[in-house]
Structure formats: C-alpha cells, structure tokens
N, C-alpha and C positions, 0 to 999 in steps of 0.2 A: 593346318596341313594334314592332320589325321583325317579330316573329313574328305579331303581330296583323294587320299588313298582308299578310303572306304567306297567312295563313288566309283573310283577306277576299278576296284575289285568287283563291284556289282555289275559294271559294264562288261568287264572281261568274262565274268560268269555268264551273263546274258548272251554274249557272243558264242561262247562254247555251247550253251544249250541250244541256241538257234542253229548252230552248225550240226549238232548231233541229230536234231529232229528234222532237219531239212531233207528233202528228197533228192537222192542221187546227184545229178549234175549241178544242182543249185547250191550245193554245200560250199563250193569255192566262192561263189558270188556272195553268199551270206557271210562267209568268213571275212572277205575283203570289205564288204559293206560295214560289218561290225568293227573291224580294225579302224577304218576311216572315221566311223562315228566316235570311237574311243579317243582317237587322236584329236578330233575337233572339239570334243567336250572337255578333254583335259587342257587343251590350249585355251579354251574359253574360260575355264575356271581359273587357271593360273593368270590369265590376262586380267580378269576382273579383280582377283586378289591383289595384284600389283596396283591396279588403278585405285582400289580402296586404300591401300597403304599410303600412296602418294596424296590422294585426296584428303585423307584424315590428317596428314602432317602439314598440309598447306597453310591452314590458319596459324599454326605455331611458327612456321618459318616466316610468314608475312609479318607477324607481330614482332619477332626478334629483329628482322631486317629493317623494319620501319622505324626503329629507335635511332637510326643513323640520321644526322642532320644532312641537308643537301650539301652544305659546305664540306662536311666530313667525307661524304661519299665522293665528291669531286676530287678531293685531295688525299684520298686514302692510299693511293698507289705508292707514293713515295713522300712521306711526310718530311723528309730532309731536304726536299727540293725547294728552291726559292720560287714558290708559285706566284707570288706577286710580280716578280720580275718577268717570269714567263708570260703571264697574262698581259703585262705592259708591253713587252716586246711583240707579242702577237698582235695586239691592238695597233701598235705603231706600224707594223708591217702591212696590216690590212687597210690602214687609212690612207696609204699612198695611192692616189687616184690612178696613176699610170701603171701601178704595179699589180700583177695578178699571178698568184701561185708561183712565186719565185723560189729561190733556194737560199739557204743560209749555211754559214760555216761557223761551227761552234769552237770557240777558243777558251780553254785548252781542249785539244782533241780527246783528252782522256775522259771528258764528260760523256761522250758517246760510248766509250768502252765500259763504263760502269753499267751493269745490266739494268738496274731499276731506274737510275737517274737518266740514263740515255733513252730508254723507252718512254719514260714519263715525259721528258722534255720534248721529244719529237712528237708525242701525242698532243701535248699542250700547244705546240706551235703549228698544228695543222691549220690551213691547207698548205702552208709552206713546207718545203721538203729539205731535209738535211743533205749536205754534200760533203765529201771528204777532200774536195779540191777547192782551194781558195779561188782559183781562176774561174770556176763555174758559179761562184756564190754571188748573189745579189745583196746579201747582208752578211755582216760579221757580228756574231753575238759573243760578247766577253762574259763568260759565266764563271764567276769566282776567280777572275784573273785581272791583273792590271791592264787597263785599257790603254794600249799604246800603239801607235802606228809608225811604221817605217816610212821613209820617204817614198818608196814605191807604192805602199798602200795609200798614202795620202794623195797620190796622183789619181787613184782609181776610186777612192771612197770618200764620202762626205765627212764632215767633222763628227766626232763621236758624240752621241747623245747619252748622257750619263743618267742612269737610274739610281744607283747607289754605289758606294765604293766597291769596286770589283765587278760591277754589273753594268754593262753598257751595250750600245748598239750603234752600228755604222752602216750606211747604205751606199751601195755602188752608185757612182755618179751617172753611169749610162745603163742603169738597171732596165730590164725589159718591162 
C-alpha cells in the first residue's frame, strides 16, 4: 500500500509541475488531464492489487473446499433432515408418469416453519412445489408425523406409501 501512495505522490507532483510550466490557456487542460491520469492509474493499481490478492488465495480456498465429499456437500445444509426420505419422496413423485411439477403438502406444517429444515426440504423436493393448502396439493408428505388419513382424505388420496415410521407419502387420486 505504501507503494500506491508513493506512485500517487509522484503523479500529483508531475501534474503540478506540468501545470506550472504550461503556457497560459493550456494550464487548465493540463491540470484536468493530469487529474484524469492520476485517477485512472490509481484505480488501475488498486484493481490489480485486488486481483492479485484474490488470485493468490484461490489455490488455498480450492484445496480446503475440495476436502468435502460429494455426499457431505449435498447434505451439508441441514444434517438433521431425513435426506433419505426426502430423496425417496422426490423419486416417487417424479416417477408417476402422468404427474408433472405438482404440489405437495407437508404434514406437520411446522416443518416448513423451521428455517433450515423448511428450506432444505423444499430444495430437495424440487421440481415439486410446496403448498400451504391441502386442497391444492397433489401429494401429502408425512414428515416425522404419524401417517393417518381422515375419511375425507381417504376419498381424495391413494393409500399411504410408508417409507419408515413417521415418514410416508400419499398421492391425490385425481392428480394432474
């Protein structure tokens, strides 16, 4: 940084000398040209200084980031999430031939209210979209909840596909 200020000092001194020795009406032009030159050179020096810092730290950051396994990177957002269930549910939703980019309702609804788990689960279930209204849902995902259906739900949804205790999936009978 000291070098930047030394160069800046020489340039300013050069501008002052050019202005002093310039003839009459050209003083203002020399002064403006000198100021423009100083600004351009300082910006250029600071830019390349920044590029050098980033470039020199790139190998280190690449080395430290590459120590993460691909599985750890995929599931690093919320390690408390049941990633196996989310992957299974996504696969089940995407394998239905007539189904394309539908919606799902997560039960209990508190799952979506937990910041990390809600965001992670909606990301893992893409391209399906979450909905807060059961009437709009093509699927019901039971996430950490007892999978039970009322008589009304049984009329609209297929039998429950159980993944594990507390984790299940049900499809709307007339899903789009």
